[in-house]
C-alpha positions, 0 to 999 in steps of 0.5 A: 774624751777617750776614743773620740777623734779630736784635733789632737788625734791627728795634728798633721791633718790640720795643716796643708802640705801633707803628701798622703794619708797611708797605711789605714786602708789596703786593696780588698780581695774578693769576699771569701766566706760566701764561697763556702757558706750557703748565705741565706736571708732571714726575718726571724729571731732564729732559724732551726734545722731538724734531722729526719732519718731516712726510710728503710730500704725496699724489701722483697715482697712475696706473692700474696704477702702484705707490704712491710711498712717503714717509718723514720724518726727525728734526730738532733735540732740545730738552732741559728740565732743571729748575732748583732755586730756594731762599731762606731766612731765620734769626731769632734766638731772642731776636728771636722772644721779644721781637718784639711783632708776629709775629702782626700785621704781620711775616709772614715766611713769606708774604714768602718765598713772595712772593719765590719767586712774583716770581722765577718770573714773572721767570724765565718772562718772561725767555724773552720778554725774551731772545727776540731775544738770540743768547746764548739759543738754542732747540733749532734753535740760534737765538733764539726770535724770528728771521727765519732758522729753518732747516727742511728746506724752507728758512729760515722766520721768526716775526719781522716783516721790519721791526721795528715798534711796535704798531699796527693795521697792524703787528698785521695784518702779524703775523697774516698771517704766522701765517695763512700759517705752514708746517711744516718741509716747507713745508706750510700748518699753519693756526695760530691766534693766541691772545694779544697780549702787550704791556708796560704801556707799550702797554696802552692802545694795545693795548686801543684796537686790539683793543677798539674797535667801529670801526677804531682811529684813523680816521674811516672808520666801518669795522668793527674786523676785528682786534677781532673775531678774539677775540684775548686781550690780556695785559699782561706786568708782567715784560716789560723792553722797553717797545715789544717785543710778541708774539703767541702761537699754538695750536701744540703744544709751543710755550712750555712750563714743566716743574714738577719740584717745587712750592713747599715751606716748611720750618723748624727750630731750631738746637740750639746757638744756638736760632735758627730757620731757615726755607727755601723750595724749588722746581724748574722750567724754562721754555722753548720747543720749536716757535718757531711758538708765538710771533711777535714784534718788538722794536719800531721 
């Protein structure tokens, strides 16, 4: 009866007088992944994005001369195929009869929902945790954050040229990279920075950089220009690298998450054993299409 919750699993729950059932459930923070991913619903087996290059720039047209004509081409294709996630638990009939705390402390359906919620956060934030890993590639055949994204006008980068820990200077370097970003034809696209994403270990450093009235860590009484840009700070609970940090942008089709089916909970009883079966299920997939949606560095 492995993995079946029986009267022997929690014998203390069978007798009155227990003060509290604890350490299975904690307060939940606000949902994190939806703050950096564009969450969309889908009713398909998969969704695809395709890169289309821009037109050439307008040219001088001499009097009486013919127009020059331009075209564009198709680039890489990115496919999102939702993945199914499921988990359940089985409780014997006798345990349900004898458990004195089912309505007071043992809320197993709630525990299951929490398990799914944490799993979803981890799956989404693994996009960042694997951002520099060549085993996890995007539609252009490269990791999310790279110095060598191939375009029709040459390679482009969304990674600091020199790996650096978070500081005012390194943040300014990344913001400059975002400001001079170009499309695949090499034309300026005027990206705007949105959210600075850091691990809990960089929380206070990031707050000082973004939220100080004056320039951080100087005695020059200079205005904090970076702090005036309106950048949102997000502390990523599920980031696994303590000193990696990222900046998201307002690019279209950057970080995306497709929800095929939201979380559902079902229960039924087995006739032969009278055991109660409970299961949760959902289906989704996160990823990215345009790598310009994220700039980052693994830290020094």
